[in-house]
Biotite code that builds the C-alpha atoms (Angstrom):
import biotite.structure as struc

atoms = struc.array([
    struc.Atom([-64.495, -83.872, 153.164], chain_id="A", res_id=1, res_name="MET", atom_name="CA", element="C"),
    struc.Atom([-63.046, -81.258, 150.870], chain_id="A", res_id=2, res_name="GLU", atom_name="CA", element="C"),
    struc.Atom([-59.848, -79.259, 151.146], chain_id="A", res_id=3, res_name="LEU", atom_name="CA", element="C"),
    struc.Atom([-60.350, -75.822, 149.592], chain_id="A", res_id=4, res_name="ARG", atom_name="CA", element="C"),
    struc.Atom([-56.980, -74.616, 148.309], chain_id="A", res_id=5, res_name="PHE", atom_name="CA", element="C"),
    struc.Atom([-56.015, -71.232, 146.876], chain_id="A", res_id=6, res_name="LEU", atom_name="CA", element="C"),
    struc.Atom([-52.724, -70.587, 145.077], chain_id="A", res_id=7, res_name="ALA", atom_name="CA", element="C"),
    struc.Atom([-51.639, -66.949, 145.147], chain_id="A", res_id=8, res_name="LEU", atom_name="CA", element="C"),
    struc.Atom([-49.819, -65.773, 142.002], chain_id="A", res_id=9, res_name="TYR", atom_name="CA", element="C"),
    struc.Atom([-49.057, -69.307, 140.788], chain_id="A", res_id=10, res_name="PRO", atom_name="CA", element="C"),
    struc.Atom([-47.664, -68.047, 137.461], chain_id="A", res_id=11, res_name="GLU", atom_name="CA", element="C"),
    struc.Atom([-45.468, -65.356, 138.953], chain_id="A", res_id=12, res_name="GLN", atom_name="CA", element="C"),
    struc.Atom([-44.352, -67.050, 142.190], chain_id="A", res_id=13, res_name="MET", atom_name="CA", element="C"),
    struc.Atom([-43.246, -70.515, 141.179], chain_id="A", res_id=14, res_name="ASN", atom_name="CA", element="C"),
    struc.Atom([-39.568, -71.372, 141.266], chain_id="A", res_id=15, res_name="ILE", atom_name="CA", element="C"),
    struc.Atom([-37.336, -74.208, 142.455], chain_id="A", res_id=16, res_name="TYR", atom_name="CA", element="C"),
    struc.Atom([-40.094, -76.764, 141.688], chain_id="A", res_id=17, res_name="ALA", atom_name="CA", element="C"),
    struc.Atom([-42.306, -75.370, 144.452], chain_id="A", res_id=18, res_name="ASP", atom_name="CA", element="C"),
    struc.Atom([-45.373, -76.282, 142.378], chain_id="A", res_id=19, res_name="ARG", atom_name="CA", element="C"),
    struc.Atom([-44.577, -79.818, 143.499], chain_id="A", res_id=20, res_name="GLY", atom_name="CA", element="C"),
    struc.Atom([-45.921, -78.870, 146.938], chain_id="A", res_id=21, res_name="ASN", atom_name="CA", element="C"),
    struc.Atom([-49.370, -78.385, 145.423], chain_id="A", res_id=22, res_name="VAL", atom_name="CA", element="C"),
    struc.Atom([-49.220, -81.693, 143.551], chain_id="A", res_id=23, res_name="VAL", atom_name="CA", element="C"),
    struc.Atom([-48.159, -83.497, 146.711], chain_id="A", res_id=24, res_name="PHE", atom_name="CA", element="C"),
    struc.Atom([-50.974, -82.014, 148.778], chain_id="A", res_id=25, res_name="LEU", atom_name="CA", element="C"),
    struc.Atom([-53.519, -82.946, 146.108], chain_id="A", res_id=26, res_name="ARG", atom_name="CA", element="C"),
    struc.Atom([-52.303, -86.532, 145.941], chain_id="A", res_id=27, res_name="ARG", atom_name="CA", element="C"),
    struc.Atom([-52.314, -87.034, 149.716], chain_id="A", res_id=28, res_name="ARG", atom_name="CA", element="C"),
    struc.Atom([-55.888, -85.783, 149.839], chain_id="A", res_id=29, res_name="CYS", atom_name="CA", element="C"),
    struc.Atom([-57.052, -87.888, 146.894], chain_id="A", res_id=30, res_name="GLU", atom_name="CA", element="C"),
    struc.Atom([-55.433, -91.049, 148.264], chain_id="A", res_id=31, res_name="TRP", atom_name="CA", element="C"),
    struc.Atom([-57.566, -90.575, 151.371], chain_id="A", res_id=32, res_name="ARG", atom_name="CA", element="C"),
    struc.Atom([-60.783, -89.831, 149.524], chain_id="A", res_id=33, res_name="GLY", atom_name="CA", element="C"),
    struc.Atom([-60.632, -86.113, 150.386], chain_id="A", res_id=34, res_name="ILE", atom_name="CA", element="C"),
    struc.Atom([-61.687, -83.803, 147.575], chain_id="A", res_id=35, res_name="GLU", atom_name="CA", element="C"),
    struc.Atom([-59.109, -81.196, 146.599], chain_id="A", res_id=36, res_name="PHE", atom_name="CA", element="C"),
    struc.Atom([-60.646, -77.989, 145.289], chain_id="A", res_id=37, res_name="SER", atom_name="CA", element="C"),
    struc.Atom([-58.015, -75.826, 143.564], chain_id="A", res_id=38, res_name="TYR", atom_name="CA", element="C"),
    struc.Atom([-58.392, -72.125, 142.813], chain_id="A", res_id=39, res_name="ALA", atom_name="CA", element="C"),
    struc.Atom([-55.917, -69.398, 141.917], chain_id="A", res_id=40, res_name="ALA", atom_name="CA", element="C"),
    struc.Atom([-55.737, -65.629, 142.351], chain_id="A", res_id=41, res_name="ALA", atom_name="CA", element="C"),
    struc.Atom([-53.347, -63.639, 140.184], chain_id="A", res_id=42, res_name="GLY", atom_name="CA", element="C"),
    struc.Atom([-52.591, -59.952, 139.661], chain_id="A", res_id=43, res_name="PRO", atom_name="CA", element="C"),
    struc.Atom([-55.537, -57.699, 140.432], chain_id="A", res_id=44, res_name="GLY", atom_name="CA", element="C"),
    struc.Atom([-57.799, -60.579, 141.429], chain_id="A", res_id=45, res_name="GLU", atom_name="CA", element="C"),
    struc.Atom([-59.577, -60.492, 144.774], chain_id="A", res_id=46, res_name="ARG", atom_name="CA", element="C"),
    struc.Atom([-60.883, -63.505, 146.681], chain_id="A", res_id=47, res_name="PHE", atom_name="CA", element="C"),
    struc.Atom([-63.294, -64.415, 149.441], chain_id="A", res_id=48, res_name="ASP", atom_name="CA", element="C"),
    struc.Atom([-61.275, -65.430, 152.530], chain_id="A", res_id=49, res_name="PRO", atom_name="CA", element="C"),
    struc.Atom([-64.115, -67.648, 153.758], chain_id="A", res_id=50, res_name="ASP", atom_name="CA", element="C"),
    struc.Atom([-64.058, -69.713, 150.560], chain_id="A", res_id=51, res_name="ALA", atom_name="CA", element="C"),
    struc.Atom([-60.566, -71.185, 151.014], chain_id="A", res_id=52, res_name="HIS", atom_name="CA", element="C"),
    struc.Atom([-58.968, -72.967, 153.961], chain_id="A", res_id=53, res_name="ASP", atom_name="CA", element="C"),
    struc.Atom([-55.399, -73.301, 152.608], chain_id="A", res_id=54, res_name="PHE", atom_name="CA", element="C"),
    struc.Atom([-53.539, -70.389, 150.982], chain_id="A", res_id=55, res_name="LEU", atom_name="CA", element="C"),
    struc.Atom([-50.209, -70.974, 149.252], chain_id="A", res_id=56, res_name="TYR", atom_name="CA", element="C"),
    struc.Atom([-47.611, -68.452, 148.102], chain_id="A", res_id=57, res_name="LEU", atom_name="CA", element="C"),
    struc.Atom([-44.566, -69.894, 146.387], chain_id="A", res_id=58, res_name="GLY", atom_name="CA", element="C"),
    struc.Atom([-41.093, -68.608, 145.696], chain_id="A", res_id=59, res_name="GLY", atom_name="CA", element="C"),
    struc.Atom([-39.926, -66.119, 143.137], chain_id="A", res_id=60, res_name="GLY", atom_name="CA", element="C"),
    struc.Atom([-36.870, -64.190, 142.100], chain_id="A", res_id=61, res_name="GLN", atom_name="CA", element="C"),
    struc.Atom([-36.518, -60.501, 142.913], chain_id="A", res_id=62, res_name="ASP", atom_name="CA", element="C"),
    struc.Atom([-38.136, -59.476, 139.622], chain_id="A", res_id=63, res_name="ARG", atom_name="CA", element="C"),
    struc.Atom([-41.141, -61.692, 140.395], chain_id="A", res_id=64, res_name="ASP", atom_name="CA", element="C"),
    struc.Atom([-41.501, -60.212, 143.865], chain_id="A", res_id=65, res_name="GLN", atom_name="CA", element="C"),
    struc.Atom([-41.386, -56.713, 142.394], chain_id="A", res_id=66, res_name="ARG", atom_name="CA", element="C"),
    struc.Atom([-44.198, -57.722, 140.053], chain_id="A", res_id=67, res_name="ALA", atom_name="CA", element="C"),
    struc.Atom([-46.550, -58.911, 142.794], chain_id="A", res_id=68, res_name="VAL", atom_name="CA", element="C"),
    struc.Atom([-45.655, -57.097, 146.042], chain_id="A", res_id=69, res_name="ALA", atom_name="CA", element="C"),
    struc.Atom([-47.637, -53.890, 145.581], chain_id="A", res_id=70, res_name="ALA", atom_name="CA", element="C"),
    struc.Atom([-50.492, -55.702, 143.831], chain_id="A", res_id=71, res_name="ASP", atom_name="CA", element="C"),
    struc.Atom([-50.789, -58.207, 146.656], chain_id="A", res_id=72, res_name="MET", atom_name="CA", element="C"),
    struc.Atom([-50.946, -55.488, 149.308], chain_id="A", res_id=73, res_name="VAL", atom_name="CA", element="C"),
    struc.Atom([-53.534, -53.538, 147.299], chain_id="A", res_id=74, res_name="ALA", atom_name="CA", element="C"),
    struc.Atom([-55.796, -56.368, 146.137], chain_id="A", res_id=75, res_name="SER", atom_name="CA", element="C"),
    struc.Atom([-55.347, -59.216, 148.623], chain_id="A", res_id=76, res_name="LYS", atom_name="CA", element="C"),
    struc.Atom([-53.868, -58.010, 151.902], chain_id="A", res_id=77, res_name="ARG", atom_name="CA", element="C"),
    struc.Atom([-57.171, -57.565, 153.732], chain_id="A", res_id=78, res_name="ASP", atom_name="CA", element="C"),
    struc.Atom([-58.493, -60.936, 152.592], chain_id="A", res_id=79, res_name="ALA", atom_name="CA", element="C"),
    struc.Atom([-55.265, -62.742, 153.529], chain_id="A", res_id=80, res_name="ILE", atom_name="CA", element="C"),
    struc.Atom([-55.217, -61.061, 156.955], chain_id="A", res_id=81, res_name="ALA", atom_name="CA", element="C"),
    struc.Atom([-58.864, -62.037, 157.516], chain_id="A", res_id=82, res_name="SER", atom_name="CA", element="C"),
    struc.Atom([-58.074, -65.638, 156.583], chain_id="A", res_id=83, res_name="ALA", atom_name="CA", element="C"),
    struc.Atom([-55.139, -65.719, 159.007], chain_id="A", res_id=84, res_name="VAL", atom_name="CA", element="C"),
    struc.Atom([-57.261, -64.385, 161.861], chain_id="A", res_id=85, res_name="GLU", atom_name="CA", element="C"),
    struc.Atom([-59.877, -67.045, 161.098], chain_id="A", res_id=86, res_name="ASP", atom_name="CA", element="C"),
    struc.Atom([-57.314, -69.887, 161.326], chain_id="A", res_id=87, res_name="ASP", atom_name="CA", element="C"),
    struc.Atom([-56.834, -70.584, 157.623], chain_id="A", res_id=88, res_name="ALA", atom_name="CA", element="C"),
    struc.Atom([-53.598, -72.368, 156.757], chain_id="A", res_id=89, res_name="VAL", atom_name="CA", element="C"),
    struc.Atom([-50.975, -70.198, 155.067], chain_id="A", res_id=90, res_name="ILE", atom_name="CA", element="C"),
    struc.Atom([-47.808, -71.708, 153.603], chain_id="A", res_id=91, res_name="LEU", atom_name="CA", element="C"),
    struc.Atom([-45.354, -69.208, 152.109], chain_id="A", res_id=92, res_name="ALA", atom_name="CA", element="C"),
    struc.Atom([-42.051, -70.394, 150.658], chain_id="A", res_id=93, res_name="VAL", atom_name="CA", element="C"),
    struc.Atom([-38.863, -68.393, 150.067], chain_id="A", res_id=94, res_name="CYS", atom_name="CA", element="C"),
    struc.Atom([-39.904, -65.278, 148.113], chain_id="A", res_id=95, res_name="GLY", atom_name="CA", element="C"),
    struc.Atom([-43.439, -65.653, 149.397], chain_id="A", res_id=96, res_name="GLY", atom_name="CA", element="C"),
    struc.Atom([-42.099, -65.916, 152.945], chain_id="A", res_id=97, res_name="TYR", atom_name="CA", element="C"),
    struc.Atom([-40.184, -62.662, 152.556], chain_id="A", res_id=98, res_name="GLN", atom_name="CA", element="C"),
    struc.Atom([-43.399, -60.850, 151.628], chain_id="A", res_id=99, res_name="LEU", atom_name="CA", element="C"),
    struc.Atom([-45.210, -61.934, 154.813], chain_id="A", res_id=100, res_name="LEU", atom_name="CA", element="C"),
    struc.Atom([-43.391, -59.311, 156.860], chain_id="A", res_id=101, res_name="GLY", atom_name="CA", element="C"),
    struc.Atom([-43.250, -55.547, 156.888], chain_id="A", res_id=102, res_name="HIS", atom_name="CA", element="C"),
    struc.Atom([-41.013, -55.094, 153.851], chain_id="A", res_id=103, res_name="SER", atom_name="CA", element="C"),
    struc.Atom([-38.233, -56.454, 151.664], chain_id="A", res_id=104, res_name="TYR", atom_name="CA", element="C"),
    struc.Atom([-35.396, -53.985, 151.194], chain_id="A", res_id=105, res_name="GLN", atom_name="CA", element="C"),
    struc.Atom([-33.611, -54.310, 147.837], chain_id="A", res_id=106, res_name="LEU", atom_name="CA", element="C"),
    struc.Atom([-30.838, -51.737, 147.936], chain_id="A", res_id=107, res_name="GLY", atom_name="CA", element="C"),
    struc.Atom([-32.596, -48.371, 147.683], chain_id="A", res_id=108, res_name="GLU", atom_name="CA", element="C"),
    struc.Atom([-35.899, -50.027, 146.777], chain_id="A", res_id=109, res_name="GLU", atom_name="CA", element="C"),
    struc.Atom([-38.385, -51.103, 149.430], chain_id="A", res_id=110, res_name="ARG", atom_name="CA", element="C"),
    struc.Atom([-40.995, -53.695, 148.470], chain_id="A", res_id=111, res_name="LEU", atom_name="CA", element="C"),
    struc.Atom([-44.084, -53.549, 150.692], chain_id="A", res_id=112, res_name="PRO", atom_name="CA", element="C"),
    struc.Atom([-44.980, -56.634, 152.694], chain_id="A", res_id=113, res_name="GLY", atom_name="CA", element="C"),
    struc.Atom([-48.269, -57.934, 154.025], chain_id="A", res_id=114, res_name="LEU", atom_name="CA", element="C"),
    struc.Atom([-47.384, -57.144, 157.633], chain_id="A", res_id=115, res_name="GLY", atom_name="CA", element="C"),
    struc.Atom([-48.848, -60.433, 158.859], chain_id="A", res_id=116, res_name="LEU", atom_name="CA", element="C"),
    struc.Atom([-45.824, -61.263, 161.009], chain_id="A", res_id=117, res_name="VAL", atom_name="CA", element="C"),
    struc.Atom([-43.141, -59.171, 162.673], chain_id="A", res_id=118, res_name="ASP", atom_name="CA", element="C"),
    struc.Atom([-40.173, -59.583, 160.376], chain_id="A", res_id=119, res_name="LEU", atom_name="CA", element="C"),
    struc.Atom([-38.012, -57.593, 157.968], chain_id="A", res_id=120, res_name="GLU", atom_name="CA", element="C"),
    struc.Atom([-35.960, -58.848, 155.048], chain_id="A", res_id=121, res_name="THR", atom_name="CA", element="C"),
    struc.Atom([-33.021, -57.135, 153.358], chain_id="A", res_id=122, res_name="THR", atom_name="CA", element="C"),
    struc.Atom([-31.067, -58.189, 150.316], chain_id="A", res_id=123, res_name="ARG", atom_name="CA", element="C"),
    struc.Atom([-27.706, -59.399, 151.626], chain_id="A", res_id=124, res_name="GLY", atom_name="CA", element="C"),
    struc.Atom([-24.522, -57.942, 150.216], chain_id="A", res_id=125, res_name="GLU", atom_name="CA", element="C"),
    struc.Atom([-22.560, -61.127, 150.769], chain_id="A", res_id=126, res_name="GLY", atom_name="CA", element="C"),
    struc.Atom([-22.856, -64.552, 149.196], chain_id="A", res_id=127, res_name="SER", atom_name="CA", element="C"),
    struc.Atom([-26.231, -66.208, 148.742], chain_id="A", res_id=128, res_name="ARG", atom_name="CA", element="C"),
    struc.Atom([-27.211, -68.654, 151.466], chain_id="A", res_id=129, res_name="LEU", atom_name="CA", element="C"),
    struc.Atom([-27.292, -71.920, 149.567], chain_id="A", res_id=130, res_name="ILE", atom_name="CA", element="C"),
    struc.Atom([-27.275, -75.565, 150.523], chain_id="A", res_id=131, res_name="GLY", atom_name="CA", element="C"),
    struc.Atom([-29.008, -78.481, 152.162], chain_id="A", res_id=132, res_name="ASN", atom_name="CA", element="C"),
    struc.Atom([-30.600, -77.623, 155.480], chain_id="A", res_id=133, res_name="ILE", atom_name="CA", element="C"),
    struc.Atom([-32.242, -79.418, 158.400], chain_id="A", res_id=134, res_name="ALA", atom_name="CA", element="C"),
    struc.Atom([-34.209, -77.746, 161.175], chain_id="A", res_id=135, res_name="ILE", atom_name="CA", element="C"),
    struc.Atom([-35.918, -78.924, 164.336], chain_id="A", res_id=136, res_name="GLU", atom_name="CA", element="C"),
    struc.Atom([-39.512, -77.784, 164.743], chain_id="A", res_id=137, res_name="VAL", atom_name="CA", element="C"),
    struc.Atom([-42.272, -78.326, 167.279], chain_id="A", res_id=138, res_name="ASP", atom_name="CA", element="C"),
    struc.Atom([-45.801, -77.655, 166.075], chain_id="A", res_id=139, res_name="LEU", atom_name="CA", element="C"),
    struc.Atom([-47.387, -78.853, 169.282], chain_id="A", res_id=140, res_name="GLY", atom_name="CA", element="C"),
    struc.Atom([-46.784, -82.548, 168.775], chain_id="A", res_id=141, res_name="GLU", atom_name="CA", element="C"),
    struc.Atom([-43.184, -82.845, 169.926], chain_id="A", res_id=142, res_name="GLY", atom_name="CA", element="C"),
    struc.Atom([-39.946, -82.050, 168.098], chain_id="A", res_id=143, res_name="PRO", atom_name="CA", element="C"),
    struc.Atom([-39.647, -83.168, 164.486], chain_id="A", res_id=144, res_name="ARG", atom_name="CA", element="C"),
    struc.Atom([-37.083, -82.625, 161.758], chain_id="A", res_id=145, res_name="THR", atom_name="CA", element="C"),
    struc.Atom([-37.768, -80.760, 158.531], chain_id="A", res_id=146, res_name="VAL", atom_name="CA", element="C"),
    struc.Atom([-35.176, -81.167, 155.774], chain_id="A", res_id=147, res_name="ALA", atom_name="CA", element="C"),
    struc.Atom([-34.844, -79.366, 152.483], chain_id="A", res_id=148, res_name="GLY", atom_name="CA", element="C"),
    struc.Atom([-32.792, -76.974, 150.398], chain_id="A", res_id=149, res_name="PHE", atom_name="CA", element="C"),
    struc.Atom([-32.278, -73.227, 150.702], chain_id="A", res_id=150, res_name="GLU", atom_name="CA", element="C"),
    struc.Atom([-31.100, -70.682, 148.128], chain_id="A", res_id=151, res_name="ASN", atom_name="CA", element="C"),
    struc.Atom([-31.730, -67.065, 149.046], chain_id="A", res_id=152, res_name="HIS", atom_name="CA", element="C"),
    struc.Atom([-29.972, -63.735, 148.937], chain_id="A", res_id=153, res_name="GLY", atom_name="CA", element="C"),
    struc.Atom([-32.325, -62.152, 151.444], chain_id="A", res_id=154, res_name="GLY", atom_name="CA", element="C"),
    struc.Atom([-31.583, -61.997, 155.150], chain_id="A", res_id=155, res_name="ARG", atom_name="CA", element="C"),
    struc.Atom([-34.695, -62.206, 157.278], chain_id="A", res_id=156, res_name="THR", atom_name="CA", element="C"),
    struc.Atom([-34.735, -60.982, 160.876], chain_id="A", res_id=157, res_name="HIS", atom_name="CA", element="C"),
    struc.Atom([-37.651, -61.741, 163.179], chain_id="A", res_id=158, res_name="LEU", atom_name="CA", element="C"),
    struc.Atom([-38.931, -59.023, 165.474], chain_id="A", res_id=159, res_name="GLY", atom_name="CA", element="C"),
    struc.Atom([-39.824, -59.582, 169.137], chain_id="A", res_id=160, res_name="PRO", atom_name="CA", element="C"),
    struc.Atom([-43.402, -60.374, 168.141], chain_id="A", res_id=161, res_name="GLY", atom_name="CA", element="C"),
    struc.Atom([-42.501, -63.293, 165.855], chain_id="A", res_id=162, res_name="ALA", atom_name="CA", element="C"),
    struc.Atom([-41.733, -66.939, 166.555], chain_id="A", res_id=163, res_name="GLU", atom_name="CA", element="C"),
    struc.Atom([-39.364, -68.929, 164.332], chain_id="A", res_id=164, res_name="PRO", atom_name="CA", element="C"),
    struc.Atom([-40.557, -72.078, 162.628], chain_id="A", res_id=165, res_name="LEU", atom_name="CA", element="C"),
    struc.Atom([-37.558, -73.970, 163.897], chain_id="A", res_id=166, res_name="GLY", atom_name="CA", element="C"),
    struc.Atom([-33.979, -74.135, 165.073], chain_id="A", res_id=167, res_name="ARG", atom_name="CA", element="C"),
    struc.Atom([-31.262, -74.755, 162.496], chain_id="A", res_id=168, res_name="VAL", atom_name="CA", element="C"),
    struc.Atom([-29.477, -78.075, 162.921], chain_id="A", res_id=169, res_name="LEU", atom_name="CA", element="C"),
    struc.Atom([-27.312, -77.563, 159.847], chain_id="A", res_id=170, res_name="LYS", atom_name="CA", element="C"),
    struc.Atom([-27.505, -74.841, 157.232], chain_id="A", res_id=171, res_name="GLY", atom_name="CA", element="C"),
    struc.Atom([-27.993, -71.085, 157.171], chain_id="A", res_id=172, res_name="HIS", atom_name="CA", element="C"),
    struc.Atom([-31.639, -70.398, 158.021], chain_id="A", res_id=173, res_name="GLY", atom_name="CA", element="C"),
    struc.Atom([-33.169, -66.949, 158.077], chain_id="A", res_id=174, res_name="ASN", atom_name="CA", element="C"),
    struc.Atom([-29.950, -64.983, 157.993], chain_id="A", res_id=175, res_name="ASN", atom_name="CA", element="C"),
    struc.Atom([-26.983, -67.248, 158.670], chain_id="A", res_id=176, res_name="GLY", atom_name="CA", element="C"),
    struc.Atom([-26.440, -65.678, 162.076], chain_id="A", res_id=177, res_name="GLU", atom_name="CA", element="C"),
    struc.Atom([-29.120, -66.272, 164.700], chain_id="A", res_id=178, res_name="ASP", atom_name="CA", element="C"),
    struc.Atom([-29.705, -70.013, 164.219], chain_id="A", res_id=179, res_name="GLY", atom_name="CA", element="C"),
    struc.Atom([-33.402, -69.734, 163.384], chain_id="A", res_id=180, res_name="PHE", atom_name="CA", element="C"),
    struc.Atom([-35.373, -70.647, 160.277], chain_id="A", res_id=181, res_name="GLU", atom_name="CA", element="C"),
    struc.Atom([-38.769, -69.519, 159.071], chain_id="A", res_id=182, res_name="GLY", atom_name="CA", element="C"),
    struc.Atom([-41.674, -68.101, 160.997], chain_id="A", res_id=183, res_name="VAL", atom_name="CA", element="C"),
    struc.Atom([-44.700, -69.715, 162.638], chain_id="A", res_id=184, res_name="HIS", atom_name="CA", element="C"),
    struc.Atom([-47.920, -68.062, 163.784], chain_id="A", res_id=185, res_name="ARG", atom_name="CA", element="C"),
    struc.Atom([-50.890, -70.314, 164.451], chain_id="A", res_id=186, res_name="GLY", atom_name="CA", element="C"),
    struc.Atom([-51.622, -72.002, 161.112], chain_id="A", res_id=187, res_name="ASN", atom_name="CA", element="C"),
    struc.Atom([-49.245, -69.704, 159.223], chain_id="A", res_id=188, res_name="LEU", atom_name="CA", element="C"),
    struc.Atom([-45.828, -71.003, 158.187], chain_id="A", res_id=189, res_name="ILE", atom_name="CA", element="C"),
    struc.Atom([-43.155, -69.138, 156.271], chain_id="A", res_id=190, res_name="GLY", atom_name="CA", element="C"),
    struc.Atom([-39.906, -70.864, 155.334], chain_id="A", res_id=191, res_name="THR", atom_name="CA", element="C"),
    struc.Atom([-36.899, -70.728, 153.031], chain_id="A", res_id=192, res_name="TYR", atom_name="CA", element="C"),
    struc.Atom([-36.965, -74.509, 152.507], chain_id="A", res_id=193, res_name="LEU", atom_name="CA", element="C"),
    struc.Atom([-37.940, -75.567, 149.028], chain_id="A", res_id=194, res_name="HIS", atom_name="CA", element="C"),
    struc.Atom([-37.010, -77.921, 146.264], chain_id="A", res_id=195, res_name="GLY", atom_name="CA", element="C"),
    struc.Atom([-39.992, -78.673, 146.957], chain_id="A", res_id=196, res_name="PRO", atom_name="CA", element="C"),
    struc.Atom([-40.523, -78.834, 150.701], chain_id="A", res_id=197, res_name="LEU", atom_name="CA", element="C"),
    struc.Atom([-43.500, -81.123, 151.309], chain_id="A", res_id=198, res_name="LEU", atom_name="CA", element="C"),
    struc.Atom([-42.564, -84.315, 149.389], chain_id="A", res_id=199, res_name="PRO", atom_name="CA", element="C"),
    struc.Atom([-39.487, -84.499, 151.622], chain_id="A", res_id=200, res_name="LYS", atom_name="CA", element="C"),
    struc.Atom([-41.532, -83.892, 154.777], chain_id="A", res_id=201, res_name="ASN", atom_name="CA", element="C"),
    struc.Atom([-44.802, -85.799, 154.433], chain_id="A", res_id=202, res_name="ALA", atom_name="CA", element="C"),
    struc.Atom([-45.659, -85.382, 158.113], chain_id="A", res_id=203, res_name="TRP", atom_name="CA", element="C"),
    struc.Atom([-45.665, -81.601, 157.647], chain_id="A", res_id=204, res_name="LEU", atom_name="CA", element="C"),
    struc.Atom([-47.973, -81.884, 154.634], chain_id="A", res_id=205, res_name="ALA", atom_name="CA", element="C"),
    struc.Atom([-50.399, -83.909, 156.768], chain_id="A", res_id=206, res_name="ASP", atom_name="CA", element="C"),
    struc.Atom([-50.196, -81.364, 159.592], chain_id="A", res_id=207, res_name="TRP", atom_name="CA", element="C"),
    struc.Atom([-51.185, -78.626, 157.133], chain_id="A", res_id=208, res_name="LEU", atom_name="CA", element="C"),
    struc.Atom([-53.996, -80.710, 155.624], chain_id="A", res_id=209, res_name="ILE", atom_name="CA", element="C"),
    struc.Atom([-55.377, -81.533, 159.063], chain_id="A", res_id=210, res_name="GLY", atom_name="CA", element="C"),
    struc.Atom([-55.343, -77.898, 160.167], chain_id="A", res_id=211, res_name="ARG", atom_name="CA", element="C"),
    struc.Atom([-57.074, -76.751, 156.974], chain_id="A", res_id=212, res_name="ALA", atom_name="CA", element="C"),
    struc.Atom([-59.822, -79.362, 157.357], chain_id="A", res_id=213, res_name="LEU", atom_name="CA", element="C"),
    struc.Atom([-60.237, -78.460, 161.023], chain_id="A", res_id=214, res_name="GLU", atom_name="CA", element="C"),
    struc.Atom([-60.921, -74.873, 160.011], chain_id="A", res_id=215, res_name="ARG", atom_name="CA", element="C"),
    struc.Atom([-63.697, -76.009, 157.658], chain_id="A", res_id=216, res_name="ARG", atom_name="CA", element="C"),
    struc.Atom([-65.297, -78.753, 159.755], chain_id="A", res_id=217, res_name="TYR", atom_name="CA", element="C"),
    struc.Atom([-64.640, -77.666, 163.337], chain_id="A", res_id=218, res_name="GLY", atom_name="CA", element="C"),
    struc.Atom([-62.610, -80.673, 164.453], chain_id="A", res_id=219, res_name="THR", atom_name="CA", element="C"),
    struc.Atom([-59.284, -81.992, 163.289], chain_id="A", res_id=220, res_name="ARG", atom_name="CA", element="C"),
    struc.Atom([-59.866, -85.274, 161.425], chain_id="A", res_id=221, res_name="PRO", atom_name="CA", element="C"),
    struc.Atom([-57.888, -88.458, 161.972], chain_id="A", res_id=222, res_name="GLU", atom_name="CA", element="C"),
    struc.Atom([-56.123, -88.780, 158.626], chain_id="A", res_id=223, res_name="LEU", atom_name="CA", element="C"),
    struc.Atom([-55.885, -92.311, 157.302], chain_id="A", res_id=224, res_name="ALA", atom_name="CA", element="C"),
    struc.Atom([-52.271, -93.565, 157.265], chain_id="A", res_id=225, res_name="PRO", atom_name="CA", element="C"),
    struc.Atom([-50.553, -93.883, 153.895], chain_id="A", res_id=226, res_name="LEU", atom_name="CA", element="C"),
    struc.Atom([-47.701, -96.038, 152.649], chain_id="A", res_id=227, res_name="ASP", atom_name="CA", element="C"),
    struc.Atom([-44.945, -93.441, 152.994], chain_id="A", res_id=228, res_name="ASP", atom_name="CA", element="C"),
    struc.Atom([-41.967, -95.656, 152.308], chain_id="A", res_id=229, res_name="GLU", atom_name="CA", element="C"),
    struc.Atom([-40.799, -93.505, 149.383], chain_id="A", res_id=230, res_name="MET", atom_name="CA", element="C"),
    struc.Atom([-41.582, -90.264, 151.195], chain_id="A", res_id=231, res_name="GLU", atom_name="CA", element="C"),
    struc.Atom([-39.638, -91.410, 154.250], chain_id="A", res_id=232, res_name="GLN", atom_name="CA", element="C"),
    struc.Atom([-36.707, -92.358, 152.030], chain_id="A", res_id=233, res_name="ALA", atom_name="CA", element="C"),
    struc.Atom([-36.795, -88.878, 150.472], chain_id="A", res_id=234, res_name="ALA", atom_name="CA", element="C"),
    struc.Atom([-36.815, -87.295, 153.919], chain_id="A", res_id=235, res_name="HIS", atom_name="CA", element="C"),
    struc.Atom([-33.975, -89.486, 155.167], chain_id="A", res_id=236, res_name="ASP", atom_name="CA", element="C"),
    struc.Atom([-31.906, -88.653, 152.088], chain_id="A", res_id=237, res_name="SER", atom_name="CA", element="C"),
    struc.Atom([-32.490, -84.911, 152.490], chain_id="A", res_id=238, res_name="ALA", atom_name="CA", element="C"),
    struc.Atom([-31.681, -85.101, 156.191], chain_id="A", res_id=239, res_name="ARG", atom_name="CA", element="C"),
    struc.Atom([-28.456, -87.025, 155.581], chain_id="A", res_id=240, res_name="ARG", atom_name="CA", element="C"),
    struc.Atom([-27.419, -84.548, 152.885], chain_id="A", res_id=241, res_name="ALA", atom_name="CA", element="C"),
    struc.Atom([-27.941, -81.654, 155.289], chain_id="A", res_id=242, res_name="ALA", atom_name="CA", element="C"),
    struc.Atom([-26.257, -83.213, 158.316], chain_id="A", res_id=243, res_name="LEU", atom_name="CA", element="C"),
    struc.Atom([-23.324, -84.786, 156.482], chain_id="A", res_id=244, res_name="ALA", atom_name="CA", element="C"),
])
């Protein structure tokens, strides 16, 4: 089997060690004998949505989002939307998450979003939402905990047509008010958790890998178990830090 992975704007949207998510996914595939085919699409570059089963958009500061927002809508929006409708996996973290919705309002400036999910983000006037965070999620296999770190000035509000990724156990989440974190639509996940996210939540990485392979091969494979002693320790540490 082969996992076909596409990084969107990897040079512009890479902050808070989020590139570690890509490394972690590659290693978990390689340890199982699954080929990991990596491709990237930067400014002005188009891509074939049928050629990739896992799309990744990392985090970036406001200046980075300004640099890619309009370009992404102009050169990649249709392909990304087609991939979503055809059950490709999409993981968008922090700044990338904010661009999944209708727009990101920065004072008087409005950055266009992809419009893939019903959400709006505005730059908060108060303090940044920073700290360890734990959320409870259910991706169809029972409730699980995702732990990580958040650091964002944006406040994201989900519309009536959007489902949150999870419920905040401790931390701020989307906006520090409604108790929700992230967004989830089929195989699309947007979240503020980074640092990076997946090495602290190996089960989530495997869920994403399985869904991407299912899109390519028609059935979800039984992934061979790995020795996740270190990964479980990382998760437990992140969870304790958040819930302390």
